[in-house]
N, CA, C and O atoms as a Tripos MOL2 file, in Angstrom:
@<TRIPOS>MOLECULE
protein
  256   255    64     0     0
PROTEIN
NO_CHARGES

@<TRIPOS>ATOM
      1 N          -6.3590   -5.5070  -12.6200 N.3       1 UNK1
      2 CA         -5.6620   -4.6320  -13.5280 C.3       1 UNK1
      3 C          -6.4680   -4.3820  -14.8040 C.2       1 UNK1
      4 O          -6.0970   -3.5310  -15.6130 O.2       1 UNK1
      5 N          -7.5580   -5.1110  -14.9870 N.am      2 UNK2
      6 CA         -8.3710   -4.9170  -16.1830 C.3       2 UNK2
      7 C          -9.3490   -3.7550  -16.0480 C.2       2 UNK2
      8 O          -9.9400   -3.3250  -17.0380 O.2       2 UNK2
      9 N          -9.5230   -3.2440  -14.8300 N.am      3 UNK3
     10 CA        -10.4780   -2.1520  -14.6540 C.3       3 UNK3
     11 C          -9.9430   -0.8890  -15.3220 C.2       3 UNK3
     12 O          -8.7640   -0.8070  -15.6670 O.2       3 UNK3
     13 N         -10.8030    0.0710  -15.4950 N.am      4 UNK4
     14 CA        -10.4230    1.3170  -16.1420 C.3       4 UNK4
     15 C         -10.0020    2.3810  -15.1280 C.2       4 UNK4
     16 O          -9.7400    3.5240  -15.5050 O.2       4 UNK4
     17 N          -9.9340    2.0160  -13.8440 N.am      5 UNK5
     18 CA         -9.4940    2.9520  -12.8190 C.3       5 UNK5
     19 C          -8.0240    3.3090  -13.0300 C.2       5 UNK5
     20 O          -7.2590    2.5310  -13.6000 O.2       5 UNK5
     21 N          -7.6460    4.4890  -12.5650 N.am      6 UNK6
     22 CA         -6.2790    4.9610  -12.7120 C.3       6 UNK6
     23 C          -5.3460    4.3330  -11.6810 C.2       6 UNK6
     24 O          -4.1440    4.2290  -11.9250 O.2       6 UNK6
     25 N          -5.8700    3.9200  -10.5530 N.am      7 UNK7
     26 CA         -5.0770    3.4270   -9.4390 C.3       7 UNK7
     27 C          -5.5550    2.0650   -8.9470 C.2       7 UNK7
     28 O          -6.7200    1.7010   -9.1070 O.2       7 UNK7
     29 N          -4.6380    1.3290   -8.3530 N.am      8 UNK8
     30 CA         -4.9600    0.1840   -7.5090 C.3       8 UNK8
     31 C          -4.5570    0.6310   -6.1060 C.2       8 UNK8
     32 O          -3.3960    0.9640   -5.8720 O.2       8 UNK8
     33 N          -5.4990    0.6390   -5.1800 N.am      9 UNK9
     34 CA         -5.2480    1.1080   -3.8240 C.3       9 UNK9
     35 C          -5.0460   -0.0800   -2.9040 C.2       9 UNK9
     36 O          -5.8080   -1.0450   -2.9460 O.2       9 UNK9
     37 N          -4.0030   -0.0050   -2.0620 N.am     10 UNK10
     38 CA         -3.7020   -1.0800   -1.1080 C.3      10 UNK10
     39 C          -3.5220   -0.4890    0.2830 C.2      10 UNK10
     40 O          -3.0540    0.6390    0.4360 O.2      10 UNK10
     41 N          -3.8940   -1.2550    1.2800 N.am     11 UNK11
     42 CA         -3.7290   -0.8470    2.6760 C.3      11 UNK11
     43 C          -2.7940   -1.8420    3.3410 C.2      11 UNK11
     44 O          -3.0340   -3.0490    3.3080 O.2      11 UNK11
     45 N          -1.7280   -1.3350    3.9440 N.am     12 UNK12
     46 CA         -0.7190   -2.1710    4.6030 C.3      12 UNK12
     47 C          -0.8900   -2.0190    6.1000 C.2      12 UNK12
     48 O          -0.8810   -0.9050    6.6240 O.2      12 UNK12
     49 N          -1.0460   -3.1370    6.7870 N.am     13 UNK13
     50 CA         -1.1440   -3.1520    8.2410 C.3      13 UNK13
     51 C          -0.0790   -4.1100    8.7470 C.2      13 UNK13
     52 O           0.0050   -5.2490    8.2870 O.2      13 UNK13
     53 N           0.7320   -3.6560    9.6890 N.am     14 UNK14
     54 CA          1.8250   -4.4760   10.2050 C.3      14 UNK14
     55 C           1.3950   -5.2310   11.4620 C.2      14 UNK14
     56 O           0.5800   -4.7310   12.2370 O.2      14 UNK14
     57 N           1.9350   -6.4230   11.6650 N.am     15 UNK15
     58 CA          1.6010   -7.1990   12.8590 C.3      15 UNK15
     59 C           2.3080   -6.6440   14.0950 C.2      15 UNK15
     60 O           3.2570   -5.8670   13.9910 O.2      15 UNK15
     61 N           1.8310   -7.0550   15.2500 N.am     16 UNK16
     62 CA          2.4340   -6.7230   16.5410 C.3      16 UNK16
     63 C           2.5400   -5.2170   16.7190 C.2      16 UNK16
     64 O           1.5490   -4.5040   16.5630 O.2      16 UNK16
     65 N           3.7190   -4.7320   17.0410 N.am     17 UNK17
     66 CA          3.9010   -3.3060   17.3040 C.3      17 UNK17
     67 C           4.5640   -2.5980   16.1360 C.2      17 UNK17
     68 O           5.1980   -1.5620   16.3360 O.2      17 UNK17
     69 N           4.4370   -3.1260   14.9150 N.am     18 UNK18
     70 CA          5.0180   -2.4810   13.7440 C.3      18 UNK18
     71 C           4.3970   -1.1130   13.5160 C.2      18 UNK18
     72 O           3.2090   -0.9120   13.7700 O.2      18 UNK18
     73 N           5.2000   -0.1770   13.0380 N.am     19 UNK19
     74 CA          4.7370    1.1940   12.8080 C.3      19 UNK19
     75 C           4.7590    1.4610   11.3040 C.2      19 UNK19
     76 O           5.8320    1.5240   10.7040 O.2      19 UNK19
     77 N           3.5870    1.6170   10.6930 N.am     20 UNK20
     78 CA          3.5140    1.8140    9.2460 C.3      20 UNK20
     79 C           4.1890    3.1030    8.8010 C.2      20 UNK20
     80 O           4.5570    3.2240    7.6330 O.2      20 UNK20
     81 N           4.3630    4.0750    9.7050 N.am     21 UNK21
     82 CA          5.0420    5.3040    9.3180 C.3      21 UNK21
     83 C           6.5380    5.0820    9.0930 C.2      21 UNK21
     84 O           7.2150    5.9510    8.5440 O.2      21 UNK21
     85 N           7.0570    3.9330    9.5090 N.am     22 UNK22
     86 CA          8.4620    3.5820    9.2630 C.3      22 UNK22
     87 C           8.6760    2.9920    7.8670 C.2      22 UNK22
     88 O           9.8220    2.7960    7.4610 O.2      22 UNK22
     89 N           7.6050    2.7050    7.1230 N.am     23 UNK23
     90 CA          7.7290    2.0960    5.7980 C.3      23 UNK23
     91 C           8.2230    3.1330    4.7990 C.2      23 UNK23
     92 O           7.6710    4.2290    4.7050 O.2      23 UNK23
     93 N           9.2570    2.7830    4.0610 N.am     24 UNK24
     94 CA          9.7630    3.6250    2.9730 C.3      24 UNK24
     95 C           8.9400    3.2890    1.7350 C.2      24 UNK24
     96 O           9.1500    2.2500    1.1100 O.2      24 UNK24
     97 N           8.0090    4.1630    1.3810 N.am     25 UNK25
     98 CA          7.0770    3.8890    0.2880 C.3      25 UNK25
     99 C           7.8130    3.6260   -1.0230 C.2      25 UNK25
    100 O           7.2980    2.9080   -1.8800 O.2      25 UNK25
    101 N           8.9930    4.1870   -1.1940 N.am     26 UNK26
    102 CA          9.7700    3.9790   -2.4200 C.3      26 UNK26
    103 C          10.2050    2.5180   -2.5800 C.2      26 UNK26
    104 O          10.6580    2.1220   -3.6540 O.2      26 UNK26
    105 N          10.0690    1.7180   -1.5190 N.am     27 UNK27
    106 CA         10.4710    0.3110   -1.5880 C.3      27 UNK27
    107 C           9.2840   -0.6460   -1.6810 C.2      27 UNK27
    108 O           9.4790   -1.8600   -1.7540 O.2      27 UNK27
    109 N           8.0510   -0.1170   -1.6810 N.am     28 UNK28
    110 CA          6.8510   -0.9620   -1.7200 C.3      28 UNK28
    111 C           6.5940   -1.3980   -3.1650 C.2      28 UNK28
    112 O           6.4710   -0.5690   -4.0680 O.2      28 UNK28
    113 N           6.5180   -2.7000   -3.3590 N.am     29 UNK29
    114 CA          6.3660   -3.2760   -4.6950 C.3      29 UNK29
    115 C           5.1240   -4.1560   -4.7610 C.2      29 UNK29
    116 O           4.7410   -4.7740   -3.7680 O.2      29 UNK29
    117 N           4.5020   -4.2120   -5.9220 N.am     30 UNK30
    118 CA          3.3760   -5.0950   -6.1740 C.3      30 UNK30
    119 C           3.8950   -6.2760   -6.9930 C.2      30 UNK30
    120 O           4.5240   -6.1020   -8.0370 O.2      30 UNK30
    121 N           3.6190   -7.4670   -6.4990 N.am     31 UNK31
    122 CA          4.0650   -8.7020   -7.1600 C.3      31 UNK31
    123 C           2.8630   -9.5920   -7.4190 C.2      31 UNK31
    124 O           1.8690   -9.5230   -6.6970 O.2      31 UNK31
    125 N           2.9490  -10.4190   -8.4350 N.am     32 UNK32
    126 CA          1.9620  -11.4630   -8.7020 C.3      32 UNK32
    127 C           2.7410  -12.7560   -8.8010 C.2      32 UNK32
    128 O           3.4020  -13.0260   -9.8040 O.2      32 UNK32
    129 N           2.6550  -13.5580   -7.7380 N.am     33 UNK33
    130 CA          3.4920  -14.7590   -7.6830 C.3      33 UNK33
    131 C           4.9500  -14.3330   -7.6440 C.2      33 UNK33
    132 O           5.3480  -13.5760   -6.7590 O.2      33 UNK33
    133 N           5.7490  -14.8060   -8.5860 N.am     34 UNK34
    134 CA          7.1640  -14.4480   -8.6360 C.3      34 UNK34
    135 C           7.4410  -13.3350   -9.6480 C.2      34 UNK34
    136 O           8.6000  -13.0250   -9.9240 O.2      34 UNK34
    137 N           6.3960  -12.7380  -10.1980 N.am     35 UNK35
    138 CA          6.5690  -11.6950  -11.2170 C.3      35 UNK35
    139 C           6.3540  -10.2990  -10.6210 C.2      35 UNK35
    140 O           5.2930  -10.0030  -10.0710 O.2      35 UNK35
    141 N           7.3770   -9.4540  -10.7400 N.am     36 UNK36
    142 CA          7.2760   -8.0690  -10.3030 C.3      36 UNK36
    143 C           6.3310   -7.3250  -11.2350 C.2      36 UNK36
    144 O           6.4130   -7.4740  -12.4540 O.2      36 UNK36
    145 N           5.4220   -6.5160  -10.6620 N.am     37 UNK37
    146 CA          4.4620   -5.7650  -11.4620 C.3      37 UNK37
    147 C           4.8430   -4.2860  -11.5220 C.2      37 UNK37
    148 O           5.0960   -3.7590  -12.6050 O.2      37 UNK37
    149 N           4.8870   -3.6040  -10.3540 N.am     38 UNK38
    150 CA          5.0850   -2.1490  -10.3430 C.3      38 UNK38
    151 C           5.4420   -1.6660   -8.9330 C.2      38 UNK38
    152 O           5.1010   -2.3100   -7.9400 O.2      38 UNK38
    153 N           6.1310   -0.5240   -8.8630 N.am     39 UNK39
    154 CA          6.4030    0.1320   -7.5850 C.3      39 UNK39
    155 C           5.2050    0.9870   -7.1830 C.2      39 UNK39
    156 O           4.4610    1.4700   -8.0380 O.2      39 UNK39
    157 N           5.0260    1.1690   -5.8800 N.am     40 UNK40
    158 CA          3.9770    2.0620   -5.3800 C.3      40 UNK40
    159 C           4.3240    3.4990   -5.7400 C.2      40 UNK40
    160 O           5.4940    3.8730   -5.8190 O.2      40 UNK40
    161 N           3.2850    4.2930   -5.9540 N.am     41 UNK41
    162 CA          3.4690    5.7280   -6.1750 C.3      41 UNK41
    163 C           3.8680    6.3560   -4.8360 C.2      41 UNK41
    164 O           3.3740    5.9390   -3.7890 O.2      41 UNK41
    165 N           4.7480    7.3440   -4.8610 N.am     42 UNK42
    166 CA          5.1560    7.9780   -3.6040 C.3      42 UNK42
    167 C           4.1070    8.9600   -3.0930 C.2      42 UNK42
    168 O           4.1580    9.3550   -1.9280 O.2      42 UNK42
    169 N           3.1700    9.3570   -3.9270 N.am     43 UNK43
    170 CA          2.0570   10.2280   -3.5560 C.3      43 UNK43
    171 C           0.8530    9.8050   -4.3760 C.2      43 UNK43
    172 O           1.0490    9.5170   -5.5560 O.2      43 UNK43
    173 N          -0.3190    9.7410   -3.8960 N.am     44 UNK44
    174 CA         -0.6950   10.0510   -2.5200 C.3      44 UNK44
    175 C          -0.4980    8.8420   -1.6130 C.2      44 UNK44
    176 O          -0.6450    7.6980   -2.0450 O.2      44 UNK44
    177 N          -0.1690    9.1010   -0.3780 N.am     45 UNK45
    178 CA         -0.1440    8.0770    0.6750 C.3      45 UNK45
    179 C          -0.8730    8.6620    1.8700 C.2      45 UNK45
    180 O          -1.0110    9.8800    1.9900 O.2      45 UNK45
    181 N          -1.3400    7.7900    2.7550 N.am     46 UNK46
    182 CA         -2.0470    8.2750    3.9390 C.3      46 UNK46
    183 C          -2.0310    7.1890    5.0060 C.2      46 UNK46
    184 O          -2.1780    6.0040    4.7060 O.2      46 UNK46
    185 N          -1.8500    7.6120    6.2630 N.am     47 UNK47
    186 CA         -1.9220    6.7010    7.4020 C.3      47 UNK47
    187 C          -3.2620    6.9200    8.0830 C.2      47 UNK47
    188 O          -3.6580    8.0570    8.3350 O.2      47 UNK47
    189 N          -3.9570    5.8370    8.3770 N.am     48 UNK48
    190 CA         -5.2510    5.8970    9.0500 C.3      48 UNK48
    191 C          -5.6740    4.4980    9.4630 C.2      48 UNK48
    192 O          -4.9710    3.5260    9.1890 O.2      48 UNK48
    193 N          -6.8020    4.3950   10.1130 N.am     49 UNK49
    194 CA         -7.3400    3.0940   10.5270 C.3      49 UNK49
    195 C          -8.5030    2.7560    9.5970 C.2      49 UNK49
    196 O          -9.6690    2.8910    9.9690 O.2      49 UNK49
    197 N          -8.1780    2.3210    8.4010 N.am     50 UNK50
    198 CA         -9.1730    2.1420    7.3420 C.3      50 UNK50
    199 C         -10.1500    1.0070    7.6000 C.2      50 UNK50
    200 O         -11.2900    1.0560    7.1380 O.2      50 UNK50
    201 N          -9.7200   -0.0150    8.3310 N.am     51 UNK51
    202 CA        -10.6360   -1.1240    8.5920 C.3      51 UNK51
    203 C         -11.2400   -1.0760    9.9910 C.2      51 UNK51
    204 O         -11.9570   -1.9940   10.3890 O.2      51 UNK51
    205 N         -10.9550   -0.0070   10.7430 N.am     52 UNK52
    206 CA        -11.5980    0.2120   12.0330 C.3      52 UNK52
    207 C         -11.2340   -0.7640   13.1290 C.2      52 UNK52
    208 O         -12.0140   -0.9740   14.0580 O.2      52 UNK52
    209 N         -10.0370   -1.3750   13.0320 N.am     53 UNK53
    210 CA         -9.6570   -2.3630   14.0460 C.3      53 UNK53
    211 C          -8.7310   -1.8050   15.1230 C.2      53 UNK53
    212 O          -8.2440   -2.5570   15.9670 O.2      53 UNK53
    213 N          -8.4820   -0.4950   15.1060 N.am     54 UNK54
    214 CA         -7.6230    0.1170   16.1090 C.3      54 UNK54
    215 C          -6.1410    0.0460   15.7850 C.2      54 UNK54
    216 O          -5.3160    0.4960   16.5800 O.2      54 UNK54
    217 N          -5.7860   -0.5070   14.6380 N.am     55 UNK55
    218 CA         -4.3910   -0.6060   14.2020 C.3      55 UNK55
    219 C          -4.2280    0.2690   12.9610 C.2      55 UNK55
    220 O          -5.0230    0.1820   12.0260 O.2      55 UNK55
    221 N          -3.1870    1.1210   12.9560 N.am     56 UNK56
    222 CA         -2.9810    2.0120   11.8240 C.3      56 UNK56
    223 C          -2.5760    1.2580   10.5620 C.2      56 UNK56
    224 O          -1.8360    0.2760   10.6220 O.2      56 UNK56
    225 N          -3.0690    1.7280    9.4280 N.am     57 UNK57
    226 CA         -2.7640    1.1680    8.1180 C.3      57 UNK57
    227 C          -2.0800    2.2550    7.2890 C.2      57 UNK57
    228 O          -2.2830    3.4470    7.5240 O.2      57 UNK57
    229 N          -1.2740    1.8350    6.3280 N.am     58 UNK58
    230 CA         -0.6930    2.7480    5.3530 C.3      58 UNK58
    231 C          -1.3820    2.5090    4.0220 C.2      58 UNK58
    232 O          -1.3610    1.3950    3.4990 O.2      58 UNK58
    233 N          -2.0010    3.5660    3.4670 N.am     59 UNK59
    234 CA         -2.6300    3.4680    2.1570 C.3      59 UNK59
    235 C          -1.6060    3.8810    1.1050 C.2      59 UNK59
    236 O          -1.0300    4.9660    1.1740 O.2      59 UNK59
    237 N          -1.3860    2.9940    0.1270 N.am     60 UNK60
    238 CA         -0.5220    3.3040   -1.0040 C.3      60 UNK60
    239 C          -1.3070    3.0260   -2.2780 C.2      60 UNK60
    240 O          -2.2730    2.2640   -2.2870 O.2      60 UNK60
    241 N          -0.8640    3.6620   -3.3420 N.am     61 UNK61
    242 CA         -1.5200    3.4550   -4.6350 C.3      61 UNK61
    243 C          -0.4750    3.0350   -5.6690 C.2      61 UNK61
    244 O           0.6770    3.4680   -5.6460 O.2      61 UNK61
    245 N          -0.9270    2.1870   -6.5610 N.am     62 UNK62
    246 CA         -0.1120    1.7490   -7.6930 C.3      62 UNK62
    247 C          -0.7530    2.2890   -8.9510 C.2      62 UNK62
    248 O          -1.9230    2.0160   -9.2190 O.2      62 UNK62
    249 N           0.0010    3.0530   -9.7300 N.am     63 UNK63
    250 CA         -0.5150    3.5840  -10.9940 C.3      63 UNK63
    251 C          -0.5500    2.5060  -12.0440 C.2      63 UNK63
    252 O           0.2070    1.5370  -11.9910 O.2      63 UNK63
    253 N          -1.4520    2.6890  -13.0150 N.am     64 UNK64
    254 CA         -1.5740    1.6860  -14.0670 C.3      64 UNK64
    255 C          -0.9420    2.1680  -15.3310 C.2      64 UNK64
    256 O          -0.9460    1.4550  -16.3350 O.2      64 UNK64
@<TRIPOS>BOND
     1     1     2 1
     2     2     3 1
     3     3     4 2
     4     3     5 am
     5     5     6 1
     6     6     7 1
     7     7     8 2
     8     7     9 am
     9     9    10 1
    10    10    11 1
    11    11    12 2
    12    11    13 am
    13    13    14 1
    14    14    15 1
    15    15    16 2
    16    15    17 am
    17    17    18 1
    18    18    19 1
    19    19    20 2
    20    19    21 am
    21    21    22 1
    22    22    23 1
    23    23    24 2
    24    23    25 am
    25    25    26 1
    26    26    27 1
    27    27    28 2
    28    27    29 am
    29    29    30 1
    30    30    31 1
    31    31    32 2
    32    31    33 am
    33    33    34 1
    34    34    35 1
    35    35    36 2
    36    35    37 am
    37    37    38 1
    38    38    39 1
    39    39    40 2
    40    39    41 am
    41    41    42 1
    42    42    43 1
    43    43    44 2
    44    43    45 am
    45    45    46 1
    46    46    47 1
    47    47    48 2
    48    47    49 am
    49    49    50 1
    50    50    51 1
    51    51    52 2
    52    51    53 am
    53    53    54 1
    54    54    55 1
    55    55    56 2
    56    55    57 am
    57    57    58 1
    58    58    59 1
    59    59    60 2
    60    59    61 am
    61    61    62 1
    62    62    63 1
    63    63    64 2
    64    63    65 am
    65    65    66 1
    66    66    67 1
    67    67    68 2
    68    67    69 am
    69    69    70 1
    70    70    71 1
    71    71    72 2
    72    71    73 am
    73    73    74 1
    74    74    75 1
    75    75    76 2
    76    75    77 am
    77    77    78 1
    78    78    79 1
    79    79    80 2
    80    79    81 am
    81    81    82 1
    82    82    83 1
    83    83    84 2
    84    83    85 am
    85    85    86 1
    86    86    87 1
    87    87    88 2
    88    87    89 am
    89    89    90 1
    90    90    91 1
    91    91    92 2
    92    91    93 am
    93    93    94 1
    94    94    95 1
    95    95    96 2
    96    95    97 am
    97    97    98 1
    98    98    99 1
    99    99   100 2
   100    99   101 am
   101   101   102 1
   102   102   103 1
   103   103   104 2
   104   103   105 am
   105   105   106 1
   106   106   107 1
   107   107   108 2
   108   107   109 am
   109   109   110 1
   110   110   111 1
   111   111   112 2
   112   111   113 am
   113   113   114 1
   114   114   115 1
   115   115   116 2
   116   115   117 am
   117   117   118 1
   118   118   119 1
   119   119   120 2
   120   119   121 am
   121   121   122 1
   122   122   123 1
   123   123   124 2
   124   123   125 am
   125   125   126 1
   126   126   127 1
   127   127   128 2
   128   127   129 am
   129   129   130 1
   130   130   131 1
   131   131   132 2
   132   131   133 am
   133   133   134 1
   134   134   135 1
   135   135   136 2
   136   135   137 am
   137   137   138 1
   138   138   139 1
   139   139   140 2
   140   139   141 am
   141   141   142 1
   142   142   143 1
   143   143   144 2
   144   143   145 am
   145   145   146 1
   146   146   147 1
   147   147   148 2
   148   147   149 am
   149   149   150 1
   150   150   151 1
   151   151   152 2
   152   151   153 am
   153   153   154 1
   154   154   155 1
   155   155   156 2
   156   155   157 am
   157   157   158 1
   158   158   159 1
   159   159   160 2
   160   159   161 am
   161   161   162 1
   162   162   163 1
   163   163   164 2
   164   163   165 am
   165   165   166 1
   166   166   167 1
   167   167   168 2
   168   167   169 am
   169   169   170 1
   170   170   171 1
   171   171   172 2
   172   171   173 am
   173   173   174 1
   174   174   175 1
   175   175   176 2
   176   175   177 am
   177   177   178 1
   178   178   179 1
   179   179   180 2
   180   179   181 am
   181   181   182 1
   182   182   183 1
   183   183   184 2
   184   183   185 am
   185   185   186 1
   186   186   187 1
   187   187   188 2
   188   187   189 am
   189   189   190 1
   190   190   191 1
   191   191   192 2
   192   191   193 am
   193   193   194 1
   194   194   195 1
   195   195   196 2
   196   195   197 am
   197   197   198 1
   198   198   199 1
   199   199   200 2
   200   199   201 am
   201   201   202 1
   202   202   203 1
   203   203   204 2
   204   203   205 am
   205   205   206 1
   206   206   207 1
   207   207   208 2
   208   207   209 am
   209   209   210 1
   210   210   211 1
   211   211   212 2
   212   211   213 am
   213   213   214 1
   214   214   215 1
   215   215   216 2
   216   215   217 am
   217   217   218 1
   218   218   219 1
   219   219   220 2
   220   219   221 am
   221   221   222 1
   222   222   223 1
   223   223   224 2
   224   223   225 am
   225   225   226 1
   226   226   227 1
   227   227   228 2
   228   227   229 am
   229   229   230 1
   230   230   231 1
   231   231   232 2
   232   231   233 am
   233   233   234 1
   234   234   235 1
   235   235   236 2
   236   235   237 am
   237   237   238 1
   238   238   239 1
   239   239   240 2
   240   239   241 am
   241   241   242 1
   242   242   243 1
   243   243   244 2
   244   243   245 am
   245   245   246 1
   246   246   247 1
   247   247   248 2
   248   247   249 am
   249   249   250 1
   250   250   251 1
   251   251   252 2
   252   251   253 am
   253   253   254 1
   254   254   255 1
   255   255   256 2
@<TRIPOS>SUBSTRUCTURE
     1 UNK1         2 RESIDUE 1 A UNK
     2 UNK2         6 RESIDUE 1 A UNK
     3 UNK3        10 RESIDUE 1 A UNK
     4 UNK4        14 RESIDUE 1 A UNK
     5 UNK5        18 RESIDUE 1 A UNK
     6 UNK6        22 RESIDUE 1 A UNK
     7 UNK7        26 RESIDUE 1 A UNK
     8 UNK8        30 RESIDUE 1 A UNK
     9 UNK9        34 RESIDUE 1 A UNK
    10 UNK10       38 RESIDUE 1 A UNK
    11 UNK11       42 RESIDUE 1 A UNK
    12 UNK12       46 RESIDUE 1 A UNK
    13 UNK13       50 RESIDUE 1 A UNK
    14 UNK14       54 RESIDUE 1 A UNK
    15 UNK15       58 RESIDUE 1 A UNK
    16 UNK16       62 RESIDUE 1 A UNK
    17 UNK17       66 RESIDUE 1 A UNK
    18 UNK18       70 RESIDUE 1 A UNK
    19 UNK19       74 RESIDUE 1 A UNK
    20 UNK20       78 RESIDUE 1 A UNK
    21 UNK21       82 RESIDUE 1 A UNK
    22 UNK22       86 RESIDUE 1 A UNK
    23 UNK23       90 RESIDUE 1 A UNK
    24 UNK24       94 RESIDUE 1 A UNK
    25 UNK25       98 RESIDUE 1 A UNK
    26 UNK26      102 RESIDUE 1 A UNK
    27 UNK27      106 RESIDUE 1 A UNK
    28 UNK28      110 RESIDUE 1 A UNK
    29 UNK29      114 RESIDUE 1 A UNK
    30 UNK30      118 RESIDUE 1 A UNK
    31 UNK31      122 RESIDUE 1 A UNK
    32 UNK32      126 RESIDUE 1 A UNK
    33 UNK33      130 RESIDUE 1 A UNK
    34 UNK34      134 RESIDUE 1 A UNK
    35 UNK35      138 RESIDUE 1 A UNK
    36 UNK36      142 RESIDUE 1 A UNK
    37 UNK37      146 RESIDUE 1 A UNK
    38 UNK38      150 RESIDUE 1 A UNK
    39 UNK39      154 RESIDUE 1 A UNK
    40 UNK40      158 RESIDUE 1 A UNK
    41 UNK41      162 RESIDUE 1 A UNK
    42 UNK42      166 RESIDUE 1 A UNK
    43 UNK43      170 RESIDUE 1 A UNK
    44 UNK44      174 RESIDUE 1 A UNK
    45 UNK45      178 RESIDUE 1 A UNK
    46 UNK46      182 RESIDUE 1 A UNK
    47 UNK47      186 RESIDUE 1 A UNK
    48 UNK48      190 RESIDUE 1 A UNK
    49 UNK49      194 RESIDUE 1 A UNK
    50 UNK50      198 RESIDUE 1 A UNK
    51 UNK51      202 RESIDUE 1 A UNK
    52 UNK52      206 RESIDUE 1 A UNK
    53 UNK53      210 RESIDUE 1 A UNK
    54 UNK54      214 RESIDUE 1 A UNK
    55 UNK55      218 RESIDUE 1 A UNK
    56 UNK56      222 RESIDUE 1 A UNK
    57 UNK57      226 RESIDUE 1 A UNK
    58 UNK58      230 RESIDUE 1 A UNK
    59 UNK59      234 RESIDUE 1 A UNK
    60 UNK60      238 RESIDUE 1 A UNK
    61 UNK61      242 RESIDUE 1 A UNK
    62 UNK62      246 RESIDUE 1 A UNK
    63 UNK63      250 RESIDUE 1 A UNK
    64 UNK64      254 RESIDUE 1 A UNK
């Protein structure tokens, strides 16, 4: 959070047969231990295989 970037980008990958397109982005939260930090931005989001493992990931961003 100390960087000067506008966003923190996260990639969510679900285990087993989970479908990342079922995730309600409005409910995605960033936590540090037991402390709530911020909700994910609803845009931009993107589904793709960012780590190349054949499993789809959901990219979300947290504004600073």
